[in-house]
NUTI-235683 format. One line per 8 residues: number of its first residue (from 1); for each residue x negated, y, z negated of C-alpha. Coordinates in nm, 3 decimals. Layout:
NUM> X,Y,Z  ...;
***
This chain:
1> -9.587,11.780,-12.172  -9.793,11.895,-11.859  -9.768,11.753,-11.526  -10.096,11.767,-11.294  -10.029,11.793,-10.922  -10.305,11.780,-10.672  -10.272,11.955,-10.336  -10.515,11.921,-10.042;
9> -10.774,11.773,-10.314  -10.865,12.129,-10.389  -10.548,12.279,-10.540  -10.429,12.195,-10.879  -10.097,12.304,-11.009  -10.044,12.276,-11.396  -9.647,12.283,-11.481  -9.493,12.216,-11.812;
17> -9.229,11.926,-11.797  -8.945,12.149,-11.915  -9.021,12.424,-11.649  -8.758,12.454,-11.387  -8.863,12.304,-11.047  -8.737,12.460,-10.736  -8.556,12.187,-10.498  -8.705,12.118,-10.202;
25> -8.521,12.262,-9.865  -8.329,12.047,-9.688  -8.523,11.854,-9.405  -8.452,11.976,-9.042  -8.510,11.742,-8.783  -8.489,11.885,-8.427  -8.443,11.632,-8.158  -8.385,11.839,-7.871;
33> -8.589,11.776,-7.561  -8.778,12.107,-7.613  -8.893,12.007,-7.944  -8.976,11.643,-7.860  -9.190,11.733,-7.556  -9.512,11.866,-7.740  -9.480,11.549,-7.964  -9.469,11.312,-7.654;
41> -9.760,11.523,-7.477  -9.977,11.462,-7.819  -9.863,11.107,-7.816  -9.952,11.086,-7.448  -10.294,11.243,-7.484  -10.371,11.012,-7.776  -10.270,10.706,-7.584  -10.475,10.803,-7.293;
49> -10.782,10.859,-7.541  -10.762,10.522,-7.682  -10.717,10.368,-7.338  -11.034,10.567,-7.227  -11.196,10.407,-7.513  -11.086,10.059,-7.475  -11.232,10.085,-7.114  -11.569,10.126,-7.253;
57> -11.823,9.839,-7.326  -11.866,9.757,-7.704  -12.185,9.938,-7.732  -12.048,10.240,-7.616  -11.730,10.217,-7.824  -11.971,10.177,-8.133  -12.182,10.488,-8.002  -11.867,10.687,-7.976;
65> -11.750,10.594,-8.321  -12.085,10.690,-8.461  -12.075,11.062,-8.282  -11.702,11.088,-8.407  -11.801,11.016,-8.761  -12.098,11.227,-8.759  -11.893,11.524,-8.610  -11.631,11.455,-8.909;
73> -11.874,11.468,-9.149  -12.011,11.789,-9.023  -11.659,11.943,-9.013  -11.618,11.849,-9.362  -11.956,12.011,-9.451  -11.832,12.334,-9.272  -11.495,12.328,-9.456  -11.677,12.284,-9.788;
81> -11.914,12.586,-9.713  -11.609,12.808,-9.654  -11.454,12.693,-9.969  -11.783,12.755,-10.153  -11.818,13.114,-9.993  -11.450,13.186,-10.109  -11.515,13.064,-10.451  -11.831,13.282,-10.460;
89> -11.645,13.588,-10.348  -11.356,13.544,-10.600  -11.623,13.520,-10.868  -11.782,13.810,-10.763  -11.479,13.988,-10.765  -11.391,13.910,-11.101  -11.071,13.664,-11.008  -11.218,13.364,-11.193;
97> -11.166,13.293,-11.569  -11.404,13.086,-11.750  -11.314,12.870,-12.064  -11.266,12.530,-12.232  -10.974,12.301,-12.167  -10.850,12.402,-12.501  -10.848,12.769,-12.376  -10.642,12.650,-12.059;
105> -10.395,12.465,-12.269  -10.332,12.759,-12.511  -10.291,12.981,-12.226  -10.032,12.753,-12.047  -9.832,12.733,-12.378  -9.798,13.116,-12.391;
***
């Protein structure tokens, strides 16, 4: 049996069920003041941004939301263009194989 794992909506990992999986490394949580300061600064910055938005009138908040949504869409387009360029480069260099699902399954069984 095969397991299909999706990572970051773009990378796919196919793994046979009986294939050994490497254990995850133990989680390390650093609670020292030096480690917490950047996290607190980010929270503080985020909180300041929220407070600044709340200080705007509702119409200005709606305009701001619209601007942010458009910027996020453009950022996603830019990311997709980079992914397409990488895929085209991989294809041009011959780093891509073509085949049917049956071909892929047969290769995985090897």
